[in-house]
N, C-alpha and C positions, 0 to 999 in steps of 0.2 A: 122937032127932035127926032133923030134916027130911031128906027124901031129896035135895033140891037141894044142901044143904050137904055131905052125904056124898059126892055125886058130885064136888063141887069138890075135896074133900080127896084124892080118889083120882087126880086128873089128874097125871101125872108132870111134874117140873120139867125144862125144856129144859137141856141141857148143851152147853158149847162143844166143837167138834170138836178132837181132839188135834192139836198142832203136828207137822207132818211132820218126820221125822228129818233130812231133808236141809237143812231150814232151820236147825235147831239146829247141824248140822255146819258150815253156811256161816257162821253167826254166830261160832262158836268159832274157825273158821279166820281170820275177819277180825280178831278180837281178838288171836289169836296172831300174825298178820302185823303188826298195829299195834305190839304189844310188841316184836317182832323188829326192826322198822324203828327204833323208838326206841332200842333197844340198839345197833344198828349205827351209828346217827347219833352216839350218845355215844362209841362206840369210835373212829369215824372222826375226830370232833372232837379226841379225846384224842391220836390218832396225828398229826394235822395239827399240833397244838400242840407235841408232842414234837419233830416234825421241824423246826418253825420255831425252837424253842429251840436245837436242835442246830446249825442253820444259823447262827443269830446267834452262838452260842458259837464256831463255827468261823471266822466272819468276824472276830470280836474277836481270836481267836488269830492269824489271819493279819495283822491290822493291828498287833498287838503285835510279831509277828515282823518285819514290815516296819520298824517304828520301831527295833527293836533292831539290825537290819541297817544302817539309815541311821546310827545312832549309832556302830556299830562301824566303818563305812566312814569316817565323818568323823574319828573318833579315829585310825584308821590313817593317814589323810592328814596329820593334825597331827603324829603321832609320827615319820613318815618324811620329812617335808618338810625340806629342808636349811635353809630360812629360819626354821624354828621355833626358839624360844629355850628352852634347857634351864635349869630352876631347881630347885635342891635345897632342900628344906624340912625341915631337921632339927627335932626336938622339943626343948623345953626339958628334958624328962626323958629322960636317955640310955637308959632302959630301953624307950622307945617306938621304933617303927620310923620310918625316915626316909620322908617323902613326896617324890614327884618330880612336878614340874609341867613341862608342855611348852606353850608359848604361841606360836601363830601369829597374826599380826596380821590375817589374812584369814579363817581358818577357826575360830578360837576357842582355848580353853584346856582342857587336860586335866590333872587332878590324880589321881594314883594311888598306891596303897600296899597293903601286905599285913600281916596279923597285927595289925590294929588292935583295940583294946578297944572293945566295944560301949558307947555312951553309956547312961546310965540311962534308965528309962522316961520317955517324953514329952520326951526331949532329942534333939538332933541336932547334927551338925557343920556349921558354916557357913564359907564362904570369904569373905575380905575382901581388897579391893585398897587398899593404903595409898598415897595420892597423893604425888607429889614436892612439890607446892605446899605452901608453909609455912602451917601452921594448918588445912589441909584435913582433913576428917574421913574416916575409913575408909569406903569404898564397899561396901555389902552386895552379896553375890552369892548363888549357889545354895547349897542345903542338901542333905545326904545322910547317911544312916546306913550304916555298913559292913554287909556281908552277915554271915550267921551264922558263916561261917568267917573273918571278919576282913578280907575284901577291900574296898578302897575305890577306886572308879573314877568320878570326877566329870567330866562334860563341860559346859563353859559355852560355848555356841555364840556368844553375844553378850555378852562381858564389858562391864561398865559403863565401862571406860576402856581406853586403849591401853598397850602395854608401855612406850613412851617416856615416858608421863606417870605411870607407876607406880613407886614406890620399892621396894615389897615386897608379898609375898602372905602372908596369915595365915589360920589356921583356929582357930576357937574352939568351945567347947561352948555351945550355945544352946537355948532352949526350942523345942519342936517348931513348925515353921513359920518359924523364923528371927526375927531381931531387926533393927530399923532401925539400931542401933548395938551394938557389942560389949558384952556384959554380964559377960564373964569374960576372964581373961588368955589370950592366944593360946597354944595348945598347940604348934602348928607355925608356923614363919615362915621365909621365904626371900627374900633380896634379889633384885630384878630388875635385873640388870646388862646393859645394852645394850653389847655389845662391837663394836668396829670389825669389819666383815665381816658384820654382820647388817643392820640397817636402814640404817646409814650406808653400808656397803659395797654394798648392793644399789642404793641411790640413786646411788652413784658409778658403778656399772657401767651403769646406765641412761643416765646423762649421757654416759659414754664411748661407748656404742653410738650415741647420737644424734649425737654429734660425728663419728663415723666415717661415718654415713650422710649427714650434711651435707657432709662433705669429698668424697664421691663425686659430688656434683653438679658437672657440667661447665659451662664457660662457655656452650656452645651451648644447654644446657638452660635456663640463666638467660635467654638471649636469646629463647627460644621461650615463656617464661612457663609452665613445667611445674609441676604441683602434686605435692607429695610428702607422704607420711605418714612422718615421721622418728622417731616414737616412739608409745607407747601414748596415744592421745587427743590427740596433737600433730600437727596438720595445717599444713604450711607451704606458702606459695605463692611460687614463685620468679618474681618480676615482671621483665619486660624493661626495667628502669630502670638507668641508669648515670649516675653523676655523679663526675667526676674519677677515673675508673678504679675506682670502688667500686660494686658491685652491691648493691641493697637486697633483703633477704629478710624477709618479714613472716610472723608466726605468730598464730594465733587465741588462743594461750595464753601465748606468750612475747612479750616486748617486741620492737620492730623491731630486727633484727640486720643488721649490715653484713658482707657476705662479700667479702673482698678477692680479686680475681682479676687475673691478669696481663693487661695491656693487649694 
């Protein structure tokens, strides 16, 4: 072998210097820190989502409670108002409980009962208003299923008709969601009887009160042209007009009235 080639084979191969230990430690620490941050971010996001879900659930519960309180307050006003009309709704089957309806022309209608049988699956109970008008069809109202223990408490804030125009209330078994017209025979029905002392009596009391306030107007007031509020929404102007001993009294809602006064 030539001497030059032998010398070339004996030259040592250069090697890379070893990586310092502190660089390895720094890289490992950086990787560990990155993994830790990713884990913390995931945990933080999960915690935030859980907190958000809990807050939304709490808000929904509060809203539901507020609605229930509003319904309970309205029902209490309807049930305790002296102007409310009481309606018994017996069932055609004597083995079933009697329902009781309370109708207030301003606040709405409440139908309640206990120990009711649960309708079959995908069925519900629907309230109907039977008009007094001849040939008029039943007016559909709200639907409700009794609770598991048989309680039935239906509030209709805005019935489709008034007590004075309704002949009877009825409840039928209907498909879930209700029907535009009854598909079964009424299970419960009660006549709506407007007695003197309810709507008629209240109207008469209002008229009597208005007359008393009108009678309190003096001759001097009429001459001065004083304005009066003699009833709910009834504003009268006592005008200083006189013709043959008769003072004229005009109203925005009533026809012109003549109030006789002593000369």
